[in-house]
N, C-alpha and C positions, 0 to 999 in steps of 0.2 A: 567798757563792757556794755554790750547791748542789753536792753531791758528784758527782752524775751529770754536771753541766756541767763540773766540774773534770776528771773522767776523760776526757770527750770532748775537751776542749782538749789535754790531755796526749797523747792518742792521735794527734791531728792533728799535734802537734809532733814526735812520734816518727816518724810516717810521712814527714814532710817531711825530717827529718834523715837517715833511712835512704835516702830517694830521692836526696838529694844525695851521700851517701857512695858509693852504688852507681854513680852517674853519674861521680863523680870517679875512682873506681877503674877504671871502664871507659875513661874518657878517657886515663888514664895508660897503660893497656895498649895502646890503639890509637893513641897519640900519634905514633909514628914513621910509621905508615901515613898518617895524616891530613896530616902535613907533606909527604910525597911527593906526595899528591894536590893539595895547595895549590900546590906548585911547578909542577906540570904545567899546571893550568888555574885560575889565580886569578880570582875574580870577587867582586863585592860581596855577592851573595846567599850564597855559600858562607862568606864571612867572618861574615856575620850569623848563619847557621845554626850555625857553630862556636861563636860566643859564646853562643848560646841553649842549646847542649848542656851548657855548663858550669854553667848555672843551672837550677833546677827551675821550669819554666814550665808553667802550666796550658794546656789547649787554647785557652781564650779569649785568654790572653796571647799565645800563639803565633800565633793568627789575627790579632790586632791588630798584632803585629810584622810579619807578612807583608804586611798592608795598608799599613803605614807604609813598608816597604821598597820596595813597588811604586810609591809616590808619592815620588820623590826630591826633588821641589820643595817638599814639605811638604803636610800635610793637617790639618784641625782635627778635634776629637773628634767632632763631629756627622757629618762626612764619613766618619770611620772606622766609626761605628755604622751609617750608611746603607749603606756598602759591605759590611758584614757581614750586612745583611738585617734590621736592626732597624726598628721603627716610628720615624717622624720625631720623635715626642714623647719617646721614650725613648733615642734614638740617642746623644746626648752623654753622658748619665749612665752608659749601658752601657759605653762605651769608657773612661771616666775611671778606673774602678777598675783596669783592666788597665794603663792608661798609667802609673799611679803606680808599680807594680812595675817596669815597664820603665825608668822614669826612675831609680829607685833602683839598678838594675843597669847603668846607663849604656848601654843598648841603643838608646835613643831620646833625641834632643835636643829641648828645648823652647825655642821662640823666641817672645818677646813682640812683638806687632805694636802698632799704634796702639790706645790705649785698653785694652779688656779682651780683645782678639783674641789668640789663641794658636794657633800651628801646631806640629806635631811632625814632625821629620825624622829619618831613620835616621842612626846614627853611622857 
């Protein structure tokens, strides 16, 4: 592994760790206020957004999460990519990378349909 590449990877890891630490600290400081708001007006979107704040999501992942949350009956990866404005040929692969992270964080549920058909639903 080249030294420059190794430094670059380490810098990305440090940025990711710093971002999550800062968000966790901010969430702990604002936690009582967020609970009061949740009691006043609970809704599915606010719950999804609150879960997303605890994890470090990229803008692409946040966009995919919003599209999945808007389609409560479920949507496939190609539909997500098309809704985001991607070309038809690249739509499914564009959405797949973001969906992997959202599945790991349990923000999205994956359902297997007949054969190789898969749809994603908000949790």
